[in-house]
C-alpha positions in Angstrom: -101.5 -207.1 55.4 -98.8 -208.7 53.2 -95.3 -209.6 54.5 -93.9 -206.9 52.2 -96.2 -204.2 53.5 -95.3 -205.3 57.1 -91.6 -205.0 56.3 -92.0 -201.5 54.7 -94.1 -200.3 57.7 -91.4 -201.5 60.1 -88.9 -199.5 58.1 -91.1 -196.5 58.1 -91.5 -196.7 61.9 -87.8 -195.7 62.2 -88.4 -192.4 60.5 -90.3 -189.2 61.5 -92.7 -189.6 58.6 -93.5 -192.3 56.1 -92.1 -190.3 53.2 -88.7 -190.5 54.7 -88.8 -194.3 54.2 -89.2 -194.2 50.4 -85.5 -195.0 49.6 -85.2 -198.1 51.8 -88.7 -199.3 50.8 -87.7 -199.0 47.1 -84.5 -200.9 47.8 -86.5 -203.7 49.5 -88.9 -203.8 46.6 -86.0 -204.0 44.1 -84.5 -206.9 46.1 -87.8 -208.7 45.9 -88.5 -208.1 42.2 -84.9 -207.7 40.8 -86.1 -204.3 39.4 -89.0 -201.9 40.0 -92.0 -202.8 38.0 -95.2 -200.8 38.3 -96.6 -203.2 40.9 -93.6 -202.5 43.1 -94.4 -198.8 43.1 -98.0 -199.6 44.0 -97.0 -201.8 46.9 -94.5 -199.3 48.3 -97.0 -196.4 47.9 -99.7 -198.4 49.6 -97.6 -199.4 52.5 -96.3 -195.8 53.0 -99.6 -194.1 52.1 -98.0 -192.2 49.2 -98.8 -192.2 45.5 -97.2 -194.6 43.1 -96.2 -191.6 41.0 -94.3 -190.1 43.9 -92.4 -193.3 44.5 -91.6 -193.7 40.8 -90.4 -190.0 40.7 -88.0 -190.7 43.6 -86.7 -193.9 42.0 -86.2 -192.2 38.6 -83.9 -189.7 40.2 -81.4 -192.3 41.5 -79.2 -194.4 39.3 -79.2 -197.3 41.9 -82.8 -198.2 41.1 -83.7 -200.2 38.0 -86.8 -199.1 36.2 -86.4 -201.9 33.6 -85.5 -205.6 34.1 -81.8 -206.3 34.5 -79.7 -209.3 33.8 -78.6 -211.9 36.3 -75.3 -210.1 36.4 -74.9 -206.3 36.5 -71.7 -204.7 35.3 -71.3 -200.9 35.9 -68.3 -198.9 34.6 -67.5 -195.6 36.2 -67.3 -192.9 33.6 -66.6 -189.9 35.9 -63.6 -187.6 35.5 -61.0 -189.7 37.5 -61.9 -192.9 35.7 -62.3 -191.1 32.4 -58.8 -189.7 32.5 -57.3 -193.2 32.7 -59.4 -194.9 30.0 -62.9 -195.6 31.3 -64.3 -195.1 27.8 -62.0 -197.8 26.5 -63.1 -200.1 29.3 -66.8 -199.4 28.5 -66.2 -200.0 24.8 -64.4 -203.2 25.5 -67.4 -204.4 27.6 -69.7 -203.4 24.8 -67.7 -205.3 22.3 -67.2 -208.4 24.4 -70.9 -208.6 25.5 -72.4 -207.4 22.1 -74.6 -204.8 23.8 -74.3 -201.1 24.4 -74.3 -199.4 27.8 -77.9 -199.5 29.2 -78.7 -202.8 27.5 -78.9 -206.5 28.6 -77.5 -209.3 26.6 -80.1 -211.3 24.6 -79.7 -214.3 26.9 -80.6 -212.1 29.9 -77.4 -212.8 31.7 -75.6 -209.5 31.8 -76.7 -205.9 32.0 -74.1 -203.3 31.2 -74.4 -199.8 32.6 -72.2 -196.6 32.5 -72.2 -195.1 36.0 -71.6 -191.5 36.7 -69.4 -192.2 39.8 -68.7 -195.3 41.8 -66.7 -193.5 44.4 -63.3 -195.2 43.9 -61.5 -192.2 42.5 -58.2 -193.2 44.0 -58.1 -196.5 42.0 -59.6 -195.8 38.5 -61.1 -197.2 36.4 -63.6 -198.7 38.8 -65.9 -201.5 37.5 -68.7 -202.9 39.8 -69.6 -206.5 38.9 -72.7 -207.5 40.9 -72.0 -204.7 43.3 -68.4 -205.8 44.0 -65.8 -203.3 43.0 -62.8 -204.0 40.9 -60.1 -201.4 40.9 -57.7 -200.2 38.2 -59.6 -202.1 35.4 -58.1 -201.7 31.9 -59.7 -202.5 28.6 -57.4 -205.6 28.3 -58.9 -207.0 31.6 -62.5 -207.1 30.2 -62.3 -210.4 28.3 -61.3 -212.2 31.5 -64.0 -210.5 33.5 -66.7 -211.5 31.0 -65.4 -215.0 30.8 -65.6 -215.2 34.6 -69.2 -213.9 34.5 -70.1 -216.5 31.9 -68.7 -219.3 34.1 -65.4 -219.9 32.4 
């Protein structure tokens, strides 16, 4: 049994049935691969005695799972109502302009993936931007150039 399968089975042991362990098992697979390629679904399914199609269907429902490769850095801009009311679209457009990609794409050098997020849960401090899963509050379009420069190491 592989180390990955052992870890997934250990996770599954904490739940009443193996199907309940799909989310944490997918998270573990995503940590291992950086995204969820077909072989990740096969490994999770095998360890939990489920079908790869079931595991993929669960992952496709949630926005936190990456079904395509992502860049070394991940930038997510909240576009929900609270953030939208204070300029989230302008922030997202500024990132698109600065990075040269549209939301949902990765820069050609593979460094940065830009995503629009439905809600990042920081409604009291809009616009919220998550950079590599670290939240930045009250981001404005004019802040984007500095954020990208920081990501690029300068």
